[in-house]
C-alpha positions in Angstrom: 124.7 85.9 85.7 121.2 85.3 84.2 118.3 87.1 85.8 115.1 85.0 86.1 112.0 86.6 84.8 108.8 85.8 86.6 105.2 86.3 85.7 103.5 88.3 83.0 102.0 91.8 82.8 98.7 90.4 84.0 99.9 88.7 87.2 103.2 90.5 88.0 102.9 94.1 86.8 105.5 96.7 87.7 103.3 98.7 90.1 102.9 97.1 93.5 99.2 98.1 94.0 98.4 96.7 90.5 100.2 93.5 91.5 98.1 93.2 94.7 94.9 93.7 92.7 96.1 91.0 90.2 96.6 88.6 93.1 92.8 88.2 93.3 92.9 86.7 89.8 95.4 83.9 90.7 94.0 80.4 91.1 94.7 78.4 94.3 96.6 75.2 93.4 97.6 73.8 96.8 97.3 74.6 100.5 100.5 73.9 102.3 99.6 75.2 105.7 96.1 76.0 106.7 95.8 77.3 110.2 93.4 80.0 111.2 96.1 82.7 111.5 98.9 81.2 109.3 98.1 80.2 105.8 100.6 79.2 103.1 99.4 78.3 99.6 100.6 77.9 96.0 98.8 80.2 93.6 99.1 80.3 89.8 98.4 82.8 87.0 95.7 81.5 84.7 97.4 83.0 81.6 101.2 82.4 82.0 101.0 79.6 84.7 103.6 81.4 86.9 103.4 79.9 90.3 103.6 81.9 93.6 103.9 81.1 97.2 101.5 83.1 99.3 102.0 83.6 103.0 99.3 85.1 105.3 99.7 85.7 109.0 97.4 87.4 111.5 97.7 88.3 115.2 94.5 88.4 117.2 93.9 91.8 118.8 91.9 90.8 121.9 91.4 94.4 123.1 90.0 96.1 120.0 89.3 93.4 117.4 91.5 95.2 114.9 93.7 92.2 113.9 97.0 93.1 112.2 97.4 91.1 109.0 100.4 90.4 106.8 100.7 88.9 103.3 103.8 88.0 101.1 103.6 86.9 97.5 106.7 85.4 96.0 107.1 84.0 92.5 108.6 80.5 92.6 110.3 78.1 90.2 108.9 74.7 89.3 111.6 73.1 91.4 110.8 75.2 94.4 107.1 74.3 94.1 108.0 70.6 94.0 110.2 71.1 97.1 107.5 72.9 99.0 104.9 70.2 98.3 107.4 67.4 99.1 108.1 69.0 102.5 104.4 68.6 103.4 103.8 69.0 107.2 107.6 69.5 107.8 107.4 72.9 106.0 108.3 75.6 108.6 108.9 79.3 108.9 112.7 78.9 108.6 112.3 77.2 105.2 109.9 79.8 104.0 112.1 82.7 105.1 115.0 81.2 103.2 113.0 80.9 99.9 113.9 83.4 97.3 115.7 85.7 99.7 117.0 88.1 97.0 114.0 87.8 94.7 111.4 90.5 94.4 108.3 89.8 96.4 105.0 91.6 97.0 104.0 92.6 100.5 100.8 93.9 102.0 101.0 94.9 105.7 97.8 95.9 107.5 98.9 97.1 110.9 96.4 97.5 113.8 96.5 101.3 113.7 96.8 102.5 110.1 95.9 101.8 106.5 97.2 98.8 104.6 100.6 99.3 102.9 101.4 97.5 99.6 105.1 97.5 98.6 107.9 95.6 96.9 110.4 93.8 99.1 112.7 90.8 98.8 112.1 87.2 99.8 109.5 86.0 102.3 108.8 87.5 105.7 106.6 85.2 107.8 104.9 87.8 109.9 103.8 87.5 113.5 100.8 85.2 114.1 98.9 83.3 116.7 
């Protein structure tokens, strides 16, 4: 079985924290979902043109104003990008959670009480959101 290689050393380095820092250099190609607490976008590396799906979710903390936030960044194939764009407004959390289920993804969880955690995981996890 052939393993797909994704990204380059600029956009998808081995270290999770370095990969999170590299995310800031990705260009935004397409917004798929743009709600105030649930954002899904296609991002791309300016050097190797690898595309990523980025999922952001946030829960409002009405008591303390310390809103928990969650990000997932998953490299995607050209066919997956086309499918996501074609889905348009029918794109939902189930479809996102099924995408690249066994593929390495980058996560950044910033819980209400505690520092942000950046780590490697698999697939997409659409976090809780309002």
